[in-house]
C-alpha positions as a Markdown table, in Angstrom:
| # | Residue | x | y | z |
|---|---|---|---|---|
| 1 | Met | 48.5 | 78.1 | 2.3 |
| 2 | Val | 46.0 | 80.9 | 1.7 |
| 3 | Pro | 48.6 | 83.7 | 1.9 |
| 4 | Ala | 50.9 | 81.9 | -0.5 |
| 5 | Leu | 48.1 | 81.5 | -3.0 |
| 6 | Val | 47.1 | 85.1 | -2.7 |
| 7 | Trp | 50.8 | 86.2 | -3.4 |
| 8 | Leu | 51.0 | 83.7 | -6.3 |
| 9 | Phe | 47.8 | 85.0 | -7.8 |
| 10 | Ala | 49.1 | 88.6 | -7.6 |
| 11 | Phe | 52.4 | 87.6 | -9.2 |
| 12 | Phe | 50.6 | 85.8 | -12.0 |
| 13 | Leu | 48.2 | 88.7 | -12.8 |
| 14 | Ala | 51.1 | 91.2 | -12.8 |
| 15 | Phe | 53.2 | 89.3 | -15.2 |
| 16 | Leu | 50.2 | 88.3 | -17.2 |
| 17 | Val | 49.2 | 91.8 | -18.1 |
| 18 | Val | 52.3 | 93.9 | -17.8 |
| 19 | Pro | 54.3 | 92.3 | -20.7 |
| 20 | Phe | 51.4 | 93.0 | -23.1 |
| 21 | Ala | 49.7 | 96.2 | -21.8 |
| 22 | Tyr | 51.9 | 98.4 | -24.1 |
| 23 | His | 51.2 | 96.4 | -27.2 |
| 24 | Leu | 47.5 | 96.2 | -26.6 |
| 25 | Arg | 47.3 | 99.9 | -26.0 |
| 26 | Gln | 49.4 | 100.8 | -29.0 |
| 27 | Arg | 47.9 | 98.1 | -31.2 |
| 28 | Thr | 51.4 | 96.7 | -32.1 |
| 29 | Pro | 52.3 | 93.0 | -32.3 |
| 30 | Ala | 53.9 | 91.6 | -29.2 |
| 31 | Thr | 57.5 | 90.6 | -29.5 |
| 32 | Leu | 58.7 | 87.1 | -29.2 |
| 33 | Glu | 60.6 | 87.9 | -25.9 |
| 34 | Arg | 57.5 | 89.1 | -24.2 |
| 35 | Phe | 55.5 | 86.0 | -25.2 |
| 36 | Leu | 58.3 | 83.7 | -24.0 |
| 37 | Leu | 58.2 | 85.6 | -20.7 |
| 38 | Ala | 54.5 | 84.9 | -20.5 |
| 39 | Met | 55.1 | 81.2 | -21.0 |
| 40 | Val | 57.8 | 81.1 | -18.3 |
| 41 | Val | 55.4 | 82.9 | -15.9 |
| 42 | Ala | 52.6 | 80.4 | -16.6 |
| 43 | Val | 54.9 | 77.4 | -16.0 |
| 44 | Val | 56.3 | 78.9 | -12.7 |
| 45 | Ala | 52.9 | 80.0 | -11.4 |
| 46 | Phe | 51.2 | 76.7 | -12.1 |
| 47 | Gly | 54.2 | 74.7 | -10.9 |
| 48 | Thr | 54.2 | 76.6 | -7.6 |
| 49 | Ala | 50.4 | 76.1 | -7.2 |
| 50 | Trp | 50.9 | 72.4 | -8.0 |
| 51 | Glu | 53.5 | 72.1 | -5.2 |
| 52 | Ile | 51.2 | 73.9 | -2.7 |
| 53 | Leu | 47.9 | 72.1 | -3.6 |
| 54 | Tyr | 48.7 | 68.7 | -5.1 |
| 55 | Arg | 47.1 | 66.7 | -2.3 |
| 56 | Pro | 43.9 | 64.5 | -2.7 |
| 57 | Glu | 41.9 | 66.9 | -0.6 |
| 58 | His | 43.0 | 69.9 | -2.7 |
| 59 | Gln | 42.7 | 68.6 | -6.2 |
| 60 | Ala | 39.4 | 70.4 | -6.8 |
| 61 | Ala | 41.0 | 73.7 | -5.8 |
| 62 | Leu | 43.9 | 73.1 | -8.1 |
| 63 | Ser | 41.5 | 72.4 | -11.0 |
| 64 | Tyr | 39.8 | 75.7 | -10.4 |
| 65 | Ile | 43.1 | 77.5 | -10.5 |
| 66 | Ser | 43.8 | 75.8 | -13.8 |
| 67 | Val | 40.4 | 76.9 | -15.2 |
| 68 | Gly | 41.1 | 80.4 | -13.9 |
| 69 | Met | 44.4 | 80.6 | -15.7 |
| 70 | Ala | 42.8 | 79.3 | -18.9 |
| 71 | Ala | 40.1 | 82.0 | -18.6 |
| 72 | Cys | 42.8 | 84.6 | -18.2 |
| 73 | Tyr | 44.7 | 83.5 | -21.3 |
| 74 | Leu | 41.4 | 83.3 | -23.2 |
| 75 | Ala | 40.6 | 86.9 | -22.2 |
| 76 | Leu | 44.0 | 88.0 | -23.5 |
| 77 | Ala | 43.3 | 86.1 | -26.7 |
| 78 | Val | 40.0 | 88.0 | -27.2 |
| 79 | Ala | 41.7 | 91.3 | -26.4 |
| 80 | Ala | 44.5 | 90.5 | -28.9 |
| 81 | Arg | 42.1 | 89.5 | -31.6 |
| 82 | Arg | 40.2 | 92.8 | -31.2 |
| 83 | Arg | 43.1 | 95.2 | -30.7 |
| 84 | Ile | 45.9 | 93.5 | -32.7 |
| 85 | Ala | 44.1 | 91.4 | -35.4 |
| 86 | Ala | 47.4 | 91.0 | -37.4 |
| 87 | Asp | 49.3 | 89.4 | -34.5 |
| 88 | Ala | 48.5 | 85.8 | -35.4 |
| 89 | Arg | 51.5 | 84.5 | -33.4 |
| 90 | Gly | 50.4 | 86.1 | -30.2 |
| 91 | Leu | 46.8 | 85.0 | -30.7 |
| 92 | Phe | 47.9 | 81.4 | -31.3 |
| 93 | Gly | 50.0 | 81.5 | -28.2 |
| 94 | Phe | 47.3 | 82.7 | -25.9 |
| 95 | Ile | 44.8 | 80.2 | -27.2 |
| 96 | Ala | 47.3 | 77.4 | -26.9 |
| 97 | Leu | 48.0 | 78.2 | -23.3 |
| 98 | Ala | 44.2 | 78.5 | -22.6 |
| 99 | Met | 43.7 | 75.1 | -24.2 |
| 100 | Val | 46.6 | 73.5 | -22.2 |
| 101 | Phe | 45.2 | 74.7 | -18.8 |
| 102 | Ala | 41.6 | 73.9 | -19.7 |
| 103 | Thr | 42.7 | 70.4 | -20.6 |
| 104 | Ile | 44.8 | 70.0 | -17.4 |
| 105 | Ala | 41.8 | 71.0 | -15.3 |
| 106 | Val | 39.8 | 68.0 | -16.4 |
| 107 | Pro | 41.8 | 65.2 | -14.8 |
| 108 | Leu | 42.5 | 67.3 | -11.8 |
| 109 | Arg | 38.8 | 67.8 | -11.1 |
| 110 | Phe | 37.3 | 64.5 | -12.1 |
| 111 | Gly | 40.2 | 62.1 | -11.6 |
| 112 | Leu | 39.7 | 59.1 | -13.8 |
| 113 | Asn | 36.0 | 59.7 | -14.2 |
| 114 | Gly | 34.8 | 62.0 | -17.0 |
| 115 | Ile | 38.2 | 62.9 | -18.5 |
| 116 | Thr | 37.5 | 61.2 | -21.8 |
| 117 | Leu | 34.0 | 62.7 | -22.0 |
| 118 | Val | 35.1 | 66.2 | -21.4 |
| 119 | Trp | 38.1 | 66.0 | -23.7 |
| 120 | Ser | 35.9 | 64.8 | -26.6 |
| 121 | Ala | 33.4 | 67.5 | -25.9 |
| 122 | Glu | 36.1 | 70.1 | -25.7 |
| 123 | Ala | 37.4 | 69.1 | -29.1 |
| 124 | Val | 34.1 | 69.9 | -30.7 |
| 125 | Ala | 33.9 | 73.2 | -28.9 |
| 126 | Leu | 37.4 | 74.2 | -30.0 |
| 127 | Leu | 36.5 | 73.3 | -33.6 |
| 128 | Cys | 33.4 | 75.6 | -33.4 |
| 129 | Leu | 35.5 | 78.4 | -32.0 |
| 130 | Gly | 38.1 | 77.9 | -34.7 |
| 131 | Tyr | 35.5 | 78.3 | -37.4 |
| 132 | Arg | 33.6 | 81.1 | -35.6 |
| 133 | Phe | 36.8 | 83.2 | -35.4 |
| 134 | Ala | 38.3 | 81.9 | -38.7 |
| 135 | Tyr | 41.5 | 80.7 | -37.0 |
| 136 | Gln | 42.8 | 77.4 | -38.2 |
| 137 | Pro | 45.3 | 76.7 | -35.4 |
| 138 | Val | 42.4 | 76.4 | -33.0 |
| 139 | Arg | 40.7 | 73.8 | -35.3 |
| 140 | Ile | 44.0 | 71.9 | -35.3 |
| 141 | Gly | 44.1 | 72.1 | -31.5 |
| 142 | Gly | 40.6 | 70.6 | -31.4 |
| 143 | Ala | 41.7 | 67.7 | -33.6 |
| 144 | Ile | 44.7 | 67.1 | -31.2 |
| 145 | Val | 42.4 | 67.1 | -28.2 |
| 146 | Leu | 40.1 | 64.6 | -29.9 |
| 147 | Ala | 43.0 | 62.4 | -30.8 |
| 148 | Leu | 43.9 | 62.4 | -27.1 |
| 149 | Ala | 40.4 | 61.3 | -26.2 |
| 150 | Ile | 40.5 | 58.5 | -28.7 |
| 151 | Ala | 43.9 | 57.4 | -27.3 |
| 152 | Arg | 42.5 | 57.4 | -23.8 |
| 153 | Leu | 39.7 | 55.2 | -24.9 |
| 154 | Phe | 42.1 | 52.4 | -25.7 |
| 155 | Ile | 44.5 | 53.1 | -22.8 |
| 156 | Arg | 41.9 | 53.5 | -20.0 |
| 157 | His | 38.6 | 52.0 | -21.3 |
| 158 | Trp | 39.7 | 48.9 | -23.1 |
| 159 | Pro | 38.6 | 46.2 | -22.7 |
| 160 | Leu | 35.2 | 47.6 | -21.9 |
| 161 | His | 34.4 | 45.0 | -19.2 |
| 162 | Glu | 36.3 | 42.6 | -16.9 |
| 163 | Thr | 35.5 | 39.0 | -17.7 |
| 164 | Ala | 33.7 | 38.4 | -14.4 |
| 165 | Gln | 31.9 | 41.7 | -14.3 |
| 166 | Ala | 28.2 | 41.5 | -14.8 |
| 167 | Phe | 26.6 | 44.3 | -17.0 |
| 168 | His | 23.6 | 45.1 | -19.0 |
| 169 | Leu | 24.2 | 45.0 | -22.8 |
| 170 | Leu | 24.6 | 48.5 | -24.2 |
| 171 | Leu | 23.1 | 50.0 | -21.1 |
| 172 | Asn | 26.2 | 50.5 | -18.9 |
| 173 | Ala | 28.7 | 53.3 | -18.1 |
| 174 | Gln | 31.6 | 51.8 | -19.9 |
| 175 | Phe | 29.9 | 51.5 | -23.3 |
| 176 | Gly | 28.3 | 54.9 | -22.7 |
| 177 | Val | 31.7 | 56.5 | -22.6 |
| 178 | Trp | 32.6 | 54.8 | -25.8 |
| 179 | Ala | 29.4 | 55.8 | -27.5 |
| 180 | Phe | 29.8 | 59.4 | -26.3 |
| 181 | Val | 33.2 | 59.6 | -27.9 |
| 182 | Cys | 31.9 | 58.2 | -31.2 |
| 183 | Leu | 29.1 | 60.7 | -31.2 |
| 184 | Ser | 31.6 | 63.5 | -30.5 |
| 185 | Ile | 33.7 | 62.4 | -33.5 |
| 186 | Gly | 30.6 | 62.4 | -35.6 |
| 187 | Ala | 29.8 | 65.9 | -34.3 |
| 188 | Phe | 33.3 | 66.9 | -35.2 |
| 189 | Ala | 32.7 | 65.8 | -38.8 |
| 190 | Ala | 29.3 | 67.5 | -38.8 |
| 191 | Val | 30.8 | 70.9 | -37.7 |
| 192 | His | 33.3 | 70.7 | -40.5 |
| 193 | Arg | 30.5 | 70.0 | -42.9 |
| 194 | Arg | 28.4 | 72.9 | -41.5 |
| 195 | Trp | 31.3 | 75.4 | -42.1 |
| 196 | Arg | 32.6 | 73.8 | -45.3 |
| 197 | Glu | 32.5 | 77.1 | -47.2 |
| 198 | Arg | 35.2 | 78.4 | -44.8 |
| 199 | Ser | 37.2 | 75.2 | -44.7 |
| 200 | Ser | 40.6 | 74.5 | -46.2 |
| 201 | Ala | 41.9 | 71.3 | -47.9 |
| 202 | Ala | 43.2 | 70.1 | -44.5 |
| 203 | Asp | 39.8 | 70.7 | -43.0 |
| 204 | Ala | 38.1 | 68.7 | -45.7 |
| 205 | Thr | 40.5 | 65.8 | -45.1 |
| 206 | Ala | 39.9 | 66.1 | -41.3 |
| 207 | Arg | 36.1 | 65.9 | -42.0 |
| 208 | Leu | 36.4 | 62.7 | -44.0 |
| 209 | Val | 38.8 | 61.1 | -41.5 |
| 210 | Ala | 36.5 | 62.0 | -38.6 |
| 211 | Ala | 33.4 | 60.6 | -40.3 |
| 212 | Leu | 35.1 | 57.3 | -41.1 |
| 213 | Ala | 36.8 | 57.1 | -37.7 |
| 214 | Ala | 33.4 | 57.6 | -35.9 |
| 215 | Gly | 32.0 | 54.6 | -37.8 |
| 216 | Val | 35.0 | 52.3 | -37.3 |
| 217 | Leu | 35.3 | 53.2 | -33.6 |
| 218 | Ala | 31.6 | 52.4 | -33.1 |
| 219 | Leu | 32.2 | 49.0 | -34.7 |
| 220 | Val | 35.1 | 48.4 | -32.4 |
| 221 | Gly | 33.0 | 49.3 | -29.4 |
| 222 | Leu | 30.1 | 47.1 | -30.4 |
| 223 | His | 32.4 | 44.2 | -31.1 |
| 224 | Gly | 34.0 | 44.6 | -27.6 |
| 225 | Glu | 30.6 | 44.9 | -26.0 |
| 226 | Leu | 29.1 | 41.9 | -27.7 |
| 227 | Ser | 32.2 | 39.8 | -27.1 |
| 228 | Cys | 32.2 | 40.5 | -23.4 |
| 229 | Trp | 28.5 | 39.9 | -23.2 |
| 230 | Tyr | 28.6 | 36.6 | -25.1 |
| 231 | Thr | 31.6 | 35.4 | -23.2 |
| 232 | Gln | 29.9 | 35.8 | -19.9 |
| 233 | Arg | 27.0 | 33.7 | -21.1 |
| 234 | Ala | 29.1 | 30.9 | -22.6 |
| 235 | Val | 28.0 | 27.6 | -20.9 |
| 236 | Ala | 31.5 | 26.2 | -21.4 |
| 237 | Ala | 34.9 | 27.6 | -21.6 |
| 238 | Ala | 35.3 | 26.1 | -25.1 |
| 239 | Leu | 32.5 | 28.3 | -26.4 |
| 240 | Gln | 33.9 | 31.6 | -25.3 |
| 241 | Glu | 36.3 | 32.0 | -28.3 |
| 242 | Tyr | 33.5 | 30.9 | -30.6 |
| 243 | Phe | 31.1 | 33.5 | -29.3 |
| 244 | Arg | 33.7 | 36.2 | -29.5 |
| 245 | Asn | 34.3 | 35.3 | -33.2 |
| 246 | Ser | 30.6 | 35.2 | -33.8 |
| 247 | Ala | 30.2 | 38.7 | -32.5 |
| 248 | Gly | 33.1 | 39.9 | -34.7 |
| 249 | Thr | 31.6 | 38.3 | -37.8 |
| 250 | Leu | 28.2 | 39.9 | -37.1 |
| 251 | Val | 29.4 | 43.4 | -36.3 |
| 252 | Trp | 32.1 | 43.8 | -39.0 |
| 253 | Ala | 29.9 | 42.3 | -41.7 |
| 254 | Ser | 27.0 | 44.6 | -40.8 |
| 255 | Gly | 29.5 | 47.5 | -40.7 |
| 256 | Ser | 30.8 | 46.6 | -44.1 |
| 257 | Leu | 27.3 | 46.8 | -45.6 |
| 258 | Ala | 26.8 | 50.2 | -43.9 |
| 259 | Phe | 30.0 | 51.6 | -45.2 |
| 260 | Leu | 29.4 | 50.3 | -48.7 |
| 261 | Ala | 25.9 | 51.7 | -48.8 |
| 262 | Ala | 27.1 | 55.1 | -47.5 |
| 263 | Gly | 30.0 | 55.1 | -50.1 |
| 264 | Leu | 27.6 | 54.5 | -52.9 |
| 265 | Arg | 25.1 | 57.1 | -51.7 |
| 266 | Met | 27.5 | 60.0 | -51.1 |
| 267 | Pro | 29.5 | 58.8 | -53.2 |
| 268 | Ser | 32.8 | 58.3 | -51.4 |
| 269 | Arg | 35.6 | 55.9 | -52.6 |
| 270 | Ala | 37.2 | 56.1 | -49.1 |
| 271 | Ala | 34.0 | 54.9 | -47.5 |
| 272 | Arg | 33.9 | 52.0 | -49.9 |
| 273 | Trp | 37.5 | 51.0 | -49.1 |
| 274 | Val | 36.7 | 51.1 | -45.4 |
| 275 | Gly | 33.8 | 48.8 | -46.1 |
| 276 | Leu | 36.1 | 46.4 | -47.9 |
| 277 | Leu | 38.4 | 46.4 | -44.9 |
| 278 | Cys | 35.5 | 45.7 | -42.6 |
| 279 | Leu | 34.5 | 42.8 | -44.9 |
| 280 | Ala | 38.1 | 41.4 | -44.6 |
| 281 | Ala | 37.7 | 41.6 | -40.8 |
| 282 | Ala | 34.4 | 39.8 | -40.9 |
| 283 | Ala | 35.9 | 37.1 | -43.1 |
| 284 | Phe | 38.8 | 36.7 | -40.6 |
| 285 | Phe | 36.4 | 36.3 | -37.7 |
| 286 | Ala | 34.2 | 34.0 | -39.7 |
| 287 | Thr | 37.2 | 31.8 | -40.6 |
| 288 | Ser | 38.3 | 31.8 | -36.9 |
| 289 | Leu | 34.9 | 30.4 | -35.9 |
| 290 | Tyr | 36.1 | 27.0 | -37.0 |
| 291 | Ala | 39.4 | 27.2 | -35.2 |
| 292 | Ala | 37.5 | 27.4 | -31.9 |
| 293 | Asp | 37.0 | 24.1 | -30.0 |
| 294 | Ala | 33.2 | 24.3 | -30.0 |
| 295 | Pro | 30.7 | 21.5 | -30.7 |
| 296 | Ser | 29.7 | 21.2 | -34.4 |
| 297 | Ala | 26.1 | 22.0 | -33.5 |
| 298 | Tyr | 27.1 | 25.6 | -32.8 |
| 299 | His | 28.6 | 26.1 | -36.3 |
| 300 | Phe | 26.3 | 27.8 | -38.7 |
| 301 | Ile | 28.3 | 26.1 | -41.5 |
| 302 | Ser | 28.5 | 22.4 | -40.5 |
| 303 | Ala | 29.7 | 19.5 | -42.7 |
| 304 | Ser | 26.1 | 18.2 | -43.0 |
| 305 | Ser | 24.4 | 21.5 | -43.9 |
| 306 | Ala | 27.1 | 23.6 | -45.5 |
| 307 | Ala | 25.3 | 23.7 | -48.8 |
| 308 | Gly | 22.0 | 24.8 | -47.2 |
| 309 | Lys | 23.2 | 27.3 | -44.6 |
| 310 | Arg | 26.4 | 28.7 | -45.9 |
| 311 | Asp | 24.8 | 31.5 | -47.9 |
| 312 | His | 23.0 | 32.9 | -44.8 |
| 313 | Ala | 26.2 | 33.9 | -43.0 |
| 314 | Pro | 26.5 | 37.7 | -42.7 |
| 315 | His | 29.7 | 38.0 | -44.7 |
| 316 | His | 28.2 | 35.8 | -47.5 |
| 317 | Leu | 25.3 | 38.1 | -47.7 |
| 318 | Leu | 27.7 | 41.0 | -48.6 |
| 319 | Phe | 29.5 | 38.8 | -51.1 |
| 320 | His | 26.2 | 38.2 | -52.8 |
| 321 | Ala | 25.3 | 41.9 | -52.7 |
| 322 | Ile | 28.5 | 42.7 | -54.6 |
| 323 | Lys | 27.9 | 39.7 | -56.9 |
| 324 | Tyr | 24.6 | 41.0 | -58.1 |
| 325 | Phe | 25.8 | 44.5 | -58.5 |
| 326 | Pro | 25.8 | 45.4 | -62.2 |
| 327 | Gln | 29.0 | 43.8 | -63.7 |
| 328 | Gly | 30.0 | 46.8 | -65.7 |
| 329 | Lys | 30.0 | 49.0 | -62.5 |
| 330 | Arg | 31.5 | 46.5 | -60.1 |
| 331 | Ser | 35.1 | 47.9 | -60.4 |
| 332 | Ser | 33.8 | 51.4 | -59.7 |
| 333 | Leu | 32.9 | 50.3 | -56.2 |
| 334 | Phe | 36.5 | 50.8 | -55.1 |
| 335 | Leu | 38.2 | 52.4 | -58.1 |
| 336 | Gly | 35.8 | 55.1 | -59.2 |
């Protein structure tokens, strides 16, 4: 195995440097044919290493090779940036290959643990590099990696807990992964704001979407966490659906208030519209409370006390907040 890897490493280095040595020395843009050759070499080299090392006991070594290949392409990107600043196509290709192999290294090294965390952190790092070197394709690449991390949340980490699995509310690894991704998305928006003088219109849109997505994703995670926690503590099976809807009403009504307050303070019409959607979700869960087969004593709006307790429900508090907003400015909440 070792001789084969040594030969493979020599083959990779030779065909990594040789196609671009002339262009780097003469400061001329690389041709498309040479760059396509580099891509073919990368696929062949990594595919051969995969065939040699893809065994459970060698996954760590394969991840190190992937990181090494990413470092090589990143070094070429730095050299191309310094020697051939006008060759945007070559720079984008080198950085894209470095991103691909750095991303592949994560699941190879950590298996199912840590992939989501590292991808979300990598997205923020790529965004910082994209602003630092004033290269928008890297910022777009960071957004793509972040989208992969979000998709993995729902594919691998949802639902947050198995029904019979005991856990501490908010203080557990599953919710920690979810919270970390939400914080990463918030950091993604914060980096965009920090470099807003260098941002384009697409960057400004990405900043707004990331900020809103961080809040919505946090509400989804809190809803899932509280639903699982309440379900485990239901004294009867009939109460499980009721407790899940109660958690949804509480979380989404509170989130609606937060988005509405943020939209008024910034001001941001998009944030106010998201707050309205959160309010609709809270109203849906509040209505679903009474479809659940639960004793009437658990209902916070019962037939005997509807007049006295109805206005204390979380979604009704928000309705009252909008009701007492100055009438002349009420339409500006969502249209202005």
